[in-house]
N, C-alpha and C positions, 0 to 999 in steps of 0.2 A: 327171220327174227334176229339172226346174228349179223346181218349186213351192216348194222350201225356201229359195230365194233371194229377197231383197226385189226388188220390181219394177224398180228402177233397176239392179240387178246381173244381171238375166237377159240372156242373150245374144240378139242380134237374129236375125231370120230369115236375113239375109244371111250371118252367121257360120256358122249351122248348114248352110245350103246349100253354102257354100264348104268347110266341113269334109268334106262328103260328096263333093264333086267334086275338090277340091284341098286335102287336109288341112292342109298348112302355112299356107295362106292363111287358113283359118278360125282357126287358132291366132293368127296375126299380128293379125287384126282384133280379137281379144279381149284377148290378153296382150302383144302387141307383139313386138319382135325380141329375145327373150331365149332362155334355155336351152330352154324347152319348144318354141319354134319350131324350133331346130336338132335336137332329139330327134325332132320330127315329120318333119323333112326326112329324117333317117336312116331312120326306120321306114317312110316312104313309099317310099324307095329299095329297101328290103327287100321291100316288098309293099304294095299299096294298102289291104288290109284292116287290117294293124297300124297303118298311118298314120291311117285313119279312126277306129278304136277309140280310139287315143291322143288324137286331135284332139277327139273328142266328150267324152272323160273330162276333158281339159284345159279345154274350154270350159265344161262344167257344174260343174266343181269350184269350191268356195268360194274367194274371193280370199285371197291371203296374209294372214297375221295383221297385218302392218304397215299394210295398206291398209284393213282393216275399221274401221268407225266405232267409236270408243271409247264404252263405256257410261258414262253419268253416274250416279254414286251419290250419294245425299243423306246 
């Protein structure tokens, strides 16, 4: 799943383990304290499985467009 991301953008093992044990923590380690974190908290309160699924999707999702490196064209 993470093979399509450049090496420096792949999530660490700690973030993946945290996403499985405490989903909002895994999101926080990769994305910080933003909207995805709070959505993860809400989904985890509804049930651990929705929280885990959302956390893994959020962790492995490509970074937002603003933070992607810009391609240089000649």
